[in-house]
FIKOLZA-1660 file (N, C-alpha, C; in steps of 0.1 Angstrom, whole numbers, plus 5000, padded with zeros to 4 digits):
% residues 217
   i   px   py   pz ch aa at
   1 1682 2672 8484  A  M  N
   1 1694 2665 8486  A  M CA
   1 1691 2650 8486  A  M  C
   2 1700 2642 8480  A  H  N
   2 1698 2627 8480  A  H CA
   2 1704 2621 8493  A  H  C
   3 1698 2610 8498  A  A  N
   3 1705 2602 8508  A  A CA
   3 1715 2593 8502  A  A  C
   4 1725 2590 8508  A  E  N
   4 1735 2581 8500  A  E CA
   4 1732 2567 8504  A  E  C
   5 1729 2557 8495  A  L  N
   5 1727 2544 8497  A  L CA
   5 1739 2536 8492  A  L  C
   6 1747 2531 8501  A  T  N
   6 1760 2524 8498  A  T CA
   6 1759 2509 8496  A  T  C
   7 1764 2502 8487  A  V  N
   7 1763 2488 8486  A  V CA
   7 1778 2484 8485  A  V  C
   8 1781 2474 8493  A  R  N
   8 1796 2470 8493  A  R CA
   8 1796 2454 8494  A  R  C
   9 1806 2448 8489  A  W  N
   9 1807 2434 8489  A  W CA
   9 1822 2429 8494  A  W  C
  10 1823 2421 8503  A  G  N
  10 1836 2417 8508  A  G CA
  10 1836 2407 8518  A  G  C
  11 1848 2402 8523  A  R  N
  11 1850 2392 8532  A  R CA
  11 1848 2395 8547  A  R  C
  12 1849 2409 8549  A  R  N
  12 1850 2413 8563  A  R CA
  12 1836 2411 8570  A  R  C
  13 1836 2404 8581  A  F  N
  13 1824 2403 8589  A  F CA
  13 1825 2412 8601  A  F  C
  14 1814 2420 8604  A  T  N
  14 1816 2429 8614  A  T CA
  14 1805 2428 8625  A  T  C
  15 1808 2434 8637  A  T  N
  15 1798 2434 8647  A  T CA
  15 1784 2440 8644  A  T  C
  16 1786 2449 8634  A  A  N
  16 1773 2456 8628  A  A CA
  16 1764 2446 8622  A  A  C
  17 1771 2437 8613  A  I  N
  17 1763 2427 8606  A  I CA
  17 1756 2418 8617  A  I  C
  18 1764 2414 8627  A  E  N
  18 1758 2405 8636  A  E CA
  18 1748 2411 8644  A  E  C
  19 1749 2423 8648  A  A  N
  19 1738 2431 8655  A  A CA
  19 1725 2432 8647  A  A  C
  20 1727 2434 8634  A  L  N
  20 1715 2437 8626  A  L CA
  20 1708 2423 8624  A  L  C
  21 1715 2413 8622  A  R  N
  21 1709 2399 8621  A  R CA
  21 1700 2397 8634  A  R  C
  22 1706 2399 8645  A  R  N
  22 1701 2396 8658  A  R CA
  22 1689 2404 8660  A  R  C
  23 1690 2418 8658  A  A  N
  23 1679 2427 8661  A  A CA
  23 1667 2426 8652  A  A  C
  24 1670 2423 8639  A  E  N
  24 1660 2424 8629  A  E CA
  24 1654 2410 8625  A  E  C
  25 1660 2399 8630  A  W  N
  25 1654 2386 8626  A  W CA
  25 1657 2375 8635  A  W  C
  26 1669 2371 8638  A  L  N
  26 1673 2358 8644  A  L CA
  26 1671 2359 8660  A  L  C
  27 1673 2371 8665  A  G  N
  27 1672 2371 8680  A  G CA
  27 1684 2365 8686  A  G  C
  28 1682 2360 8699  A  G  N
  28 1694 2354 8705  A  G CA
  28 1702 2365 8713  A  G  C
  29 1713 2361 8719  A  T  N
  29 1723 2370 8727  A  T CA
  29 1733 2374 8718  A  T  C
  30 1742 2383 8722  A  E  N
  30 1752 2388 8714  A  E CA
  30 1762 2378 8708  A  E  C
  31 1764 2377 8696  A  G  N
  31 1773 2369 8690  A  G CA
  31 1767 2354 8685  A  G  C
  32 1755 2353 8688  A  E  N
  32 1748 2340 8685  A  E CA
  32 1746 2338 8669  A  E  C
  33 1745 2348 8663  A  T  N
  33 1742 2347 8648  A  T CA
  33 1756 2345 8640  A  T  C
  34 1767 2347 8647  A  H  N
  34 1780 2346 8641  A  H CA
  34 1784 2331 8640  A  H  C
  35 1786 2325 8629  A  D  N
  35 1789 2310 8629  A  D CA
  35 1801 2308 8620  A  D  C
  36 1806 2296 8620  A  E  N
  36 1819 2292 8613  A  E CA
  36 1818 2296 8599  A  E  C
  37 1806 2297 8592  A  F  N
  37 1806 2299 8578  A  F CA
  37 1808 2315 8574  A  F  C
  38 1808 2323 8583  A  D  N
  38 1810 2336 8580  A  D CA
  38 1824 2340 8575  A  D  C
  39 1834 2332 8582  A  A  N
  39 1848 2333 8577  A  A CA
  39 1850 2328 8563  A  A  C
  40 1841 2320 8556  A  F  N
  40 1844 2315 8542  A  F CA
  40 1835 2321 8533  A  F  C
  41 1828 2332 8537  A  S  N
  41 1818 2339 8530  A  S CA
  41 1821 2353 8525  A  S  C
  42 1813 2357 8515  A  Q  N
  42 1813 2371 8511  A  Q CA
  42 1800 2377 8516  A  Q  C
  43 1802 2390 8521  A  H  N
  43 1790 2398 8529  A  H CA
  43 1787 2409 8520  A  H  C
  44 1774 2409 8515  A  L  N
  44 1770 2421 8509  A  L CA
  44 1763 2430 8519  A  L  C
  45 1767 2443 8520  A  T  N
  45 1760 2452 8529  A  T CA
  45 1755 2464 8522  A  T  C
  46 1742 2468 8527  A  V  N
  46 1736 2480 8523  A  V CA
  46 1735 2490 8534  A  V  C
  47 1740 2502 8532  A  S  N
  47 1738 2513 8542  A  S CA
  47 1733 2526 8537  A  S  C
  48 1725 2531 8545  A  I  N
  48 1719 2545 8542  A  I CA
  48 1727 2555 8551  A  I  C
  49 1733 2565 8544  A  D  N
  49 1740 2575 8551  A  D CA
  49 1749 2570 8562  A  D  C
  50 1756 2560 8559  A  G  N
  50 1765 2553 8569  A  G CA
  50 1760 2543 8580  A  G  C
  51 1747 2542 8579  A  T  N
  51 1740 2533 8589  A  T CA
  51 1736 2520 8581  A  T  C
  52 1742 2509 8586  A  L  N
  52 1738 2496 8581  A  L CA
  52 1724 2491 8581  A  L  C
  53 1717 2489 8570  A  V  N
  53 1705 2485 8569  A  V CA
  53 1701 2471 8563  A  V  C
  54 1710 2466 8557  A  G  N
  54 1709 2453 8549  A  G CA
  54 1719 2445 8548  A  G  C
  55 1719 2432 8548  A  V  N
  55 1731 2422 8546  A  V CA
  55 1726 2411 8539  A  V  C
  56 1735 2404 8532  A  V  N
  56 1731 2391 8525  A  V CA
  56 1746 2383 8525  A  V  C
  57 1746 2370 8529  A  R  N
  57 1757 2363 8529  A  R CA
  57 1758 2353 8517  A  R  C
  58 1769 2352 8511  A  T  N
  58 1771 2342 8500  A  T CA
  58 1784 2334 8504  A  T  C
  59 1782 2320 8504  A  T  N
  59 1791 2311 8507  A  T CA
  59 1794 2301 8495  A  T  C
  60 1805 2300 8490  A  T  N
  60 1809 2292 8478  A  T CA
  60 1818 2280 8481  A  T  C
  61 1827 2281 8492  A  A  N
  61 1837 2270 8495  A  A CA
  61 1830 2262 8506  A  A  C
  62 1833 2249 8504  A  P  N
  62 1830 2239 8515  A  P CA
  62 1836 2244 8528  A  P  C
  63 1829 2241 8538  A  P  N
  63 1817 2232 8540  A  P CA
  63 1803 2240 8536  A  P  C
  64 1794 2231 8534  A  S  N
  64 1780 2237 8528  A  S CA
  64 1772 2241 8540  A  S  C
  65 1768 2254 8540  A  V  N
  65 1759 2258 8550  A  V CA
  65 1746 2251 8551  A  V  C
  66 1740 2250 8540  A  L  N
  66 1726 2244 8540  A  L CA
  66 1725 2229 8542  A  L  C
  67 1736 2222 8538  A  K  N
  67 1739 2208 8542  A  K CA
  67 1739 2207 8557  A  K  C
  68 1748 2215 8564  A  A  N
  68 1749 2214 8577  A  A CA
  68 1736 2218 8586  A  A  C
  69 1730 2229 8580  A  W  N
  69 1717 2233 8587  A  W CA
  69 1706 2222 8586  A  W  C
  70 1706 2215 8575  A  S  N
  70 1695 2205 8572  A  S CA
  70 1699 2191 8578  A  S  C
  71 1712 2190 8583  A  N  N
  71 1717 2177 8588  A  N CA
  71 1717 2167 8576  A  N  C
  72 1722 2172 8564  A  G  N
  72 1724 2165 8552  A  G CA
  72 1711 2161 8545  A  G  C
  73 1700 2168 8549  A  Q  N
  73 1687 2164 8542  A  Q CA
  73 1684 2174 8530  A  Q  C
  74 1689 2186 8529  A  A  N
  74 1686 2195 8519  A  A CA
  74 1689 2188 8504  A  A  C
  75 1679 2188 8495  A  P  N
  75 1680 2182 8483  A  P CA
  75 1685 2192 8472  A  P  C
  76 1697 2198 8475  A  L  N
  76 1703 2208 8468  A  L CA
  76 1718 2205 8464  A  L  C
  77 1723 2210 8453  A  P  N
  77 1736 2208 8449  A  P CA
  77 1746 2216 8458  A  P  C
  78 1758 2213 8461  A  Y  N
  78 1768 2220 8468  A  Y CA
  78 1781 2219 8462  A  Y  C
  79 1790 2228 8466  A  G  N
  79 1804 2227 8462  A  G CA
  79 1809 2240 8457  A  G  C
  80 1822 2241 8451  A  P  N
  80 1828 2253 8447  A  P CA
  80 1820 2261 8437  A  P  C
  81 1813 2255 8429  A  A  N
  81 1806 2261 8417  A  A CA
  81 1791 2264 8422  A  A  C
  82 1788 2263 8435  A  V  N
  82 1774 2266 8439  A  V CA
  82 1775 2277 8450  A  V  C
  83 1768 2287 8448  A  A  N
  83 1767 2298 8458  A  A CA
  83 1755 2296 8467  A  A  C
  84 1758 2295 8480  A  E  N
  84 1747 2293 8491  A  E CA
  84 1744 2308 8495  A  E  C
  85 1732 2312 8494  A  I  N
  85 1728 2326 8497  A  I CA
  85 1719 2325 8510  A  I  C
  86 1725 2330 8521  A  T  N
  86 1718 2329 8534  A  T CA
  86 1718 2343 8542  A  T  C
  87 1712 2343 8554  A  R  N
  87 1712 2355 8562  A  R CA
  87 1709 2367 8557  A  R  C
  88 1700 2367 8547  A  G  N
  88 1694 2381 8541  A  G CA
  88 1685 2388 8551  A  G  C
  89 1689 2400 8554  A  V  N
  89 1682 2408 8565  A  V CA
  89 1681 2423 8562  A  V  C
  90 1669 2428 8561  A  I  N
  90 1667 2442 8560  A  I CA
  90 1662 2448 8572  A  I  C
  91 1667 2460 8576  A  A  N
  91 1661 2466 8589  A  A CA
  91 1647 2470 8587  A  A  C
  92 1639 2469 8597  A  A  N
  92 1624 2474 8596  A  A CA
  92 1625 2488 8592  A  A  C
  93 1632 2496 8596  A  S  N
  93 1632 2510 8594  A  S CA
  93 1634 2514 8578  A  S  C
  94 1640 2504 8571  A  A  N
  94 1643 2507 8556  A  A CA
  94 1635 2497 8547  A  A  C
  95 1625 2490 8553  A  R  N
  95 1616 2482 8545  A  R CA
  95 1607 2490 8536  A  R  C
  96 1602 2485 8526  A  G  N
  96 1592 2491 8517  A  G CA
  96 1600 2499 8505  A  G  C
  97 1613 2500 8505  A  L  N
  97 1620 2508 8495  A  L CA
  97 1625 2499 8484  A  L  C
  98 1624 2486 8485  A  G  N
  98 1631 2477 8476  A  G CA
  98 1644 2473 8478  A  G  C
  99 1649 2474 8491  A  L  N
  99 1662 2470 8493  A  L CA
  99 1667 2456 8495  A  L  C
 100 1656 2448 8498  A  Y  N
 100 1659 2433 8497  A  Y CA
 100 1661 2430 8483  A  Y  C
 101 1653 2434 8473  A  S  N
 101 1654 2432 8460  A  S CA
 101 1668 2437 8454  A  S  C
 102 1671 2449 8458  A  L  N
 102 1685 2454 8454  A  L CA
 102 1695 2446 8459  A  L  C
 103 1696 2442 8472  A  A  N
 103 1706 2434 8477  A  A CA
 103 1708 2420 8470  A  A  C
 104 1696 2413 8467  A  M  N
 104 1696 2402 8459  A  M CA
 104 1701 2402 8446  A  M  C
 105 1697 2414 8438  A  L  N
 105 1702 2416 8425  A  L CA
 105 1717 2418 8424  A  L  C
 106 1721 2426 8435  A  E  N
 106 1735 2429 8435  A  E CA
 106 1743 2417 8439  A  E  C
 107 1738 2408 8446  A  T  N
 107 1743 2394 8449  A  T CA
 107 1745 2386 8437  A  T  C
 108 1734 2383 8431  A  V  N
 108 1734 2373 8420  A  V CA
 108 1743 2378 8408  A  V  C
 109 1743 2391 8406  A  L  N
 109 1751 2397 8394  A  L CA
 109 1766 2396 8398  A  L  C
 110 1770 2393 8409  A  R  N
 110 1785 2391 8412  A  R CA
 110 1788 2376 8412  A  R  C
 111 1778 2367 8410  A  L  N
 111 1783 2353 8411  A  L CA
 111 1789 2348 8399  A  L  C
 112 1787 2352 8386  A  P  N
 112 1795 2348 8375  A  P CA
 112 1811 2350 8376  A  P  C
 113 1813 2361 8383  A  A  N
 113 1828 2364 8384  A  A CA
 113 1834 2355 8394  A  A  C
 114 1826 2347 8402  A  L  N
 114 1832 2337 8412  A  L CA
 114 1832 2323 8405  A  L  C
 115 1829 2322 8392  A  G  N
 115 1827 2309 8386  A  G CA
 115 1816 2301 8390  A  G  C
 116 1806 2307 8395  A  V  N
 116 1795 2300 8400  A  V CA
 116 1785 2296 8389  A  V  C
 117 1779 2283 8389  A  R  N
 117 1769 2279 8380  A  R CA
 117 1755 2278 8385  A  R  C
 118 1754 2279 8398  A  A  N
 118 1740 2277 8404  A  A CA
 118 1741 2284 8418  A  A  C
 119 1729 2290 8422  A  A  N
 119 1728 2295 8436  A  A CA
 119 1717 2288 8443  A  A  C
 120 1720 2286 8456  A  T  N
 120 1708 2280 8462  A  T CA
 120 1705 2288 8475  A  T  C
 121 1693 2286 8481  A  A  N
 121 1688 2292 8492  A  A CA
 121 1678 2284 8499  A  A  C
 122 1673 2289 8511  A  A  N
 122 1662 2282 8518  A  A CA
 122 1654 2294 8525  A  A  C
 123 1642 2293 8523  A  I  N
 123 1633 2304 8528  A  I CA
 123 1620 2298 8535  A  I  C
 124 1616 2305 8545  A  E  N
 124 1603 2301 8553  A  E CA
 124 1592 2302 8541  A  E  C
 125 1583 2292 8541  A  P  N
 125 1573 2292 8530  A  P CA
 125 1565 2306 8528  A  P  C
 126 1562 2312 8539  A  H  N
 126 1554 2325 8537  A  H CA
 126 1563 2337 8538  A  H  C
 127 1577 2336 8534  A  F  N
 127 1585 2348 8534  A  F CA
 127 1581 2358 8523  A  F  C
 128 1580 2370 8528  A  V  N
 128 1575 2381 8519  A  V CA
 128 1582 2382 8506  A  V  C
 129 1594 2379 8505  A  G  N
 129 1602 2381 8494  A  G CA
 129 1603 2369 8484  A  G  C
 130 1593 2359 8487  A  R  N
 130 1594 2347 8479  A  R CA
 130 1589 2351 8464  A  R  C
 131 1580 2358 8461  A  R  N
 131 1576 2361 8448  A  R CA
 131 1589 2369 8441  A  R  C
 132 1596 2378 8447  A  F  N
 132 1606 2384 8440  A  F CA
 132 1617 2373 8436  A  F  C
 133 1620 2364 8446  A  L  N
 133 1629 2354 8443  A  L CA
 133 1625 2344 8431  A  L  C
 134 1612 2343 8429  A  G  N
 134 1607 2336 8417  A  G CA
 134 1608 2344 8405  A  G  C
 135 1608 2357 8405  A  E  N
 135 1611 2367 8395  A  E CA
 135 1626 2365 8390  A  E  C
 136 1634 2364 8400  A  L  N
 136 1648 2362 8397  A  L CA
 136 1652 2350 8390  A  L  C
 137 1644 2338 8392  A  G  N
 137 1646 2326 8386  A  G CA
 137 1646 2315 8397  A  G  C
 138 1646 2318 8409  A  F  N
 138 1647 2307 8419  A  F CA
 138 1635 2298 8416  A  F  C
 139 1636 2284 8419  A  T  N
 139 1626 2274 8417  A  T CA
 139 1627 2266 8430  A  T  C
 140 1615 2260 8435  A  P  N
 140 1616 2251 8447  A  P CA
 140 1621 2239 8443  A  P  C
 141 1627 2232 8453  A  V  N
 141 1633 2218 8452  A  V CA
 141 1628 2211 8463  A  V  C
 142 1620 2200 8461  A  G  N
 142 1616 2193 8472  A  G CA
 142 1605 2197 8480  A  G  C
 143 1600 2191 8492  A  P  N
 143 1590 2197 8501  A  P CA
 143 1598 2205 8511  A  P  C
 144 1590 2212 8520  A  P  N
 144 1596 2220 8530  A  P CA
 144 1602 2210 8540  A  P  C
 145 1613 2214 8546  A  I  N
 145 1620 2205 8556  A  I CA
 145 1625 2213 8567  A  I  C
 146 1628 2207 8579  A  P  N
 146 1633 2216 8591  A  P CA
 146 1647 2218 8590  A  P  C
 147 1652 2230 8593  A  F  N
 147 1665 2235 8594  A  F CA
 147 1669 2240 8608  A  F  C
 148 1682 2237 8611  A  D  N
 148 1687 2243 8624  A  D CA
 148 1695 2255 8622  A  D  C
 149 1689 2266 8617  A  D  N
 149 1697 2279 8612  A  D CA
 149 1700 2287 8625  A  D  C
 150 1710 2282 8631  A  R  N
 150 1714 2288 8645  A  R CA
 150 1713 2303 8645  A  R  C
 151 1708 2308 8656  A  P  N
 151 1706 2303 8669  A  P CA
 151 1692 2296 8669  A  P  C
 152 1684 2295 8657  A  R  N
 152 1670 2290 8657  A  R CA
 152 1672 2273 8656  A  R  C
 153 1662 2266 8658  A  R  N
 153 1662 2252 8657  A  R CA
 153 1648 2248 8652  A  R  C
 154 1648 2238 8641  A  G  N
 154 1636 2233 8636  A  G CA
 154 1626 2243 8628  A  G  C
 155 1635 2252 8620  A  T  N
 155 1628 2263 8612  A  T CA
 155 1623 2255 8600  A  T  C
 156 1610 2255 8596  A  I  N
 156 1605 2249 8584  A  I CA
 156 1609 2258 8572  A  I  C
 157 1617 2253 8563  A  V  N
 157 1619 2261 8550  A  V CA
 157 1618 2254 8537  A  V  C
 158 1617 2262 8527  A  Q  N
 158 1615 2256 8514  A  Q CA
 158 1630 2258 8507  A  Q  C
 159 1635 2247 8502  A  C  N
 159 1648 2249 8493  A  C CA
 159 1646 2254 8480  A  C  C
 160 1656 2262 8476  A  L  N
 160 1653 2269 8462  A  L CA
 160 1667 2267 8455  A  L  C
 161 1667 2267 8441  A  V  N
 161 1678 2267 8433  A  V CA
 161 1677 2277 8422  A  V  C
 162 1688 2283 8418  A  L  N
 162 1688 2292 8406  A  L CA
 162 1700 2289 8397  A  L  C
 163 1698 2286 8385  A  P  N
 163 1708 2285 8375  A  P CA
 163 1714 2297 8372  A  P  C
 164 1726 2300 8370  A  I  N
 164 1733 2312 8367  A  I CA
 164 1737 2311 8351  A  I  C
 165 1731 2320 8344  A  D  N
 165 1735 2319 8329  A  D CA
 165 1733 2334 8323  A  D  C
 166 1738 2336 8312  A  A  N
 166 1740 2349 8305  A  A CA
 166 1725 2355 8303  A  A  C
 167 1715 2347 8299  A  G  N
 167 1702 2352 8297  A  G CA
 167 1696 2358 8309  A  G  C
 168 1697 2351 8321  A  R  N
 168 1694 2356 8333  A  R CA
 168 1701 2369 8338  A  R  C
 169 1713 2370 8335  A  E  N
 169 1722 2381 8338  A  E CA
 169 1715 2395 8331  A  E  C
 170 1712 2393 8319  A  T  N
 170 1707 2405 8310  A  T CA
 170 1694 2409 8317  A  T  C
 171 1685 2399 8322  A  S  N
 171 1674 2404 8329  A  S CA
 171 1676 2410 8343  A  S  C
 172 1686 2405 8349  A  W  N
 172 1689 2410 8363  A  W CA
 172 1695 2425 8361  A  W  C
 173 1702 2427 8351  A  I  N
 173 1709 2441 8349  A  I CA
 173 1697 2451 8347  A  I  C
 174 1687 2446 8338  A  A  N
 174 1675 2456 8336  A  A CA
 174 1667 2457 8349  A  A  C
 175 1665 2447 8356  A  M  N
 175 1657 2448 8369  A  M CA
 175 1665 2458 8379  A  M  C
 176 1679 2457 8380  A  R  N
 176 1686 2465 8388  A  R CA
 176 1686 2480 8384  A  R  C
 177 1687 2483 8370  A  Q  N
 177 1687 2496 8366  A  Q CA
 177 1672 2502 8369  A  Q  C
 178 1662 2495 8366  A  A  N
 178 1649 2500 8370  A  A CA
 178 1647 2503 8385  A  A  C
 179 1652 2494 8393  A  L  N
 179 1651 2497 8408  A  L CA
 179 1660 2509 8412  A  L  C
 180 1671 2511 8406  A  I  N
 180 1680 2522 8410  A  I CA
 180 1673 2536 8405  A  I  C
 181 1667 2535 8394  A  R  N
 181 1658 2547 8390  A  R CA
 181 1647 2550 8400  A  R  C
 182 1640 2539 8403  A  R  N
 182 1630 2542 8414  A  R CA
 182 1635 2547 8427  A  R  C
 183 1646 2543 8432  A  L  N
 183 1653 2547 8444  A  L CA
 183 1656 2562 8443  A  L  C
 184 1662 2566 8431  A  G  N
 184 1665 2579 8426  A  G CA
 184 1653 2588 8429  A  G  C
 185 1641 2583 8423  A  E  N
 185 1629 2592 8425  A  E CA
 185 1625 2594 8439  A  E  C
 186 1629 2583 8448  A  L  N
 186 1624 2584 8462  A  L CA
 186 1635 2592 8470  A  L  C
 187 1645 2597 8463  A  G  N
 187 1655 2605 8470  A  G CA
 187 1668 2598 8475  A  G  C
 188 1671 2586 8469  A  Y  N
 188 1683 2578 8473  A  Y CA
 188 1693 2578 8461  A  Y  C
 189 1706 2580 8463  A  R  N
 189 1715 2579 8453  A  R CA
 189 1724 2567 8457  A  R  C
 190 1723 2555 8447  A  V  N
 190 1730 2544 8450  A  V CA
 190 1745 2544 8445  A  V  C
 191 1753 2542 8454  A  D  N
 191 1768 2540 8453  A  D CA
 191 1772 2525 8456  A  D  C
 192 1774 2519 8444  A  S  N
 192 1777 2503 8445  A  S CA
 192 1791 2501 8439  A  S  C
 193 1797 2491 8446  A  D  N
 193 1810 2487 8441  A  D CA
 193 1809 2475 8430  A  D  C
 194 1795 2473 8425  A  L  N
 194 1794 2462 8416  A  L CA
 194 1803 2462 8404  A  L  C
 195 1804 2474 8398  A  E  N
 195 1812 2475 8386  A  E CA
 195 1826 2470 8388  A  E  C
 196 1831 2475 8399  A  M  N
 196 1845 2470 8403  A  M CA
 196 1847 2455 8405  A  M  C
 197 1836 2450 8410  A  S  N
 197 1837 2435 8412  A  S CA
 197 1836 2428 8398  A  S  C
 198 1828 2435 8389  A  L  N
 198 1826 2427 8376  A  L CA
 198 1838 2429 8368  A  L  C
 199 1848 2439 8371  A  A  N
 199 1859 2441 8364  A  A CA
 199 1870 2431 8366  A  A  C
 200 1868 2421 8376  A  A  N
 200 1878 2411 8380  A  A CA
 200 1880 2402 8368  A  A  C
 201 1892 2397 8366  A  P  N
 201 1894 2388 8354  A  P CA
 201 1887 2376 8354  A  P  C
 202 1881 2372 8343  A  H  N
 202 1874 2358 8340  A  H CA
 202 1860 2358 8345  A  H  C
 203 1855 2371 8349  A  G  N
 203 1841 2369 8354  A  G CA
 203 1832 2381 8349  A  G  C
 204 1819 2378 8348  A  G  N
 204 1809 2388 8347  A  G CA
 204 1810 2395 8332  A  G  C
 205 1813 2387 8322  A  S  N
 205 1815 2393 8309  A  S CA
 205 1804 2400 8304  A  S  C
 206 1791 2394 8306  A  V  N
 206 1780 2401 8301  A  V CA
 206 1777 2414 8308  A  V  C
 207 1778 2415 8321  A  C  N
 207 1776 2426 8328  A  C CA
 207 1786 2436 8324  A  C  C
 208 1799 2432 8324  A  R  N
 208 1810 2442 8321  A  R CA
 208 1806 2448 8307  A  R  C
 209 1802 2442 8297  A  R  N
 209 1800 2448 8284  A  R CA
 209 1788 2457 8285  A  R  C
 210 1778 2453 8293  A  F  N
 210 1766 2462 8294  A  F CA
 210 1768 2474 8301  A  F  C
 211 1774 2472 8313  A  L  N
 211 1778 2484 8321  A  L CA
 211 1788 2494 8316  A  L  C
 212 1797 2488 8307  A  G  N
 212 1807 2495 8301  A  G CA
 212 1800 2505 8291  A  G  C
 213 1791 2499 8283  A  R  N
 213 1783 2508 8273  A  R CA
 213 1776 2518 8280  A  R  C
 214 1770 2515 8292  A  A  N
 214 1762 2525 8300  A  A CA
 214 1771 2536 8303  A  A  C
 215 1783 2533 8309  A  R  N
 215 1792 2544 8312  A  R CA
 215 1797 2553 8302  A  R  C
 216 1797 2548 8290  A  R  N
 216 1802 2555 8278  A  R CA
 216 1792 2564 8273  A  R  C
 217 1779 2562 8278  A  R  N
 217 1768 2571 8270  A  R CA
 217 1769 2585 8277  A  R  C
% end
């Protein structure tokens, strides 16, 4: 019997998201990882049999998360056509399955539907997922700089940027499909609302055509 791996995307910020951030990454006291940007953001969640094990935040509307955290020093574009991807966390109990990769793929595949032309992020130089981000197409911008990514202060990070285009979408779809097959072999059935998100007007045309063909097969 397969475990249910559920992926959802929406505006709702929950105490479970804050607790996962705090317990698995940022530390601090209750509520300290919840900031003013959460209300302006989309939150991608990954759950296994109803238990939250992964989150990623995407912010497209001003104010800019990365500009604020860097005190204006981040050499990155920002604005309504730029998605700032932050607060990515996977629970220790679920690591090694490829869930960070799945969460990032699910996130970037939703960006064209938002009218986004580029994505930005900032990671610690020795972050374990850096190689995968490079495979997605993220490239470094400038030297490492300090960030006040509350509740932390003075975190040294490398800024990254990712152009959003149809060629990359096709590659991301193939990567996601391969990962879902691997998860199936490991005993997980992926239930994602990605197809529903891509059905929104004016967005995700490449993905809609591809996934539409897959459903008709």
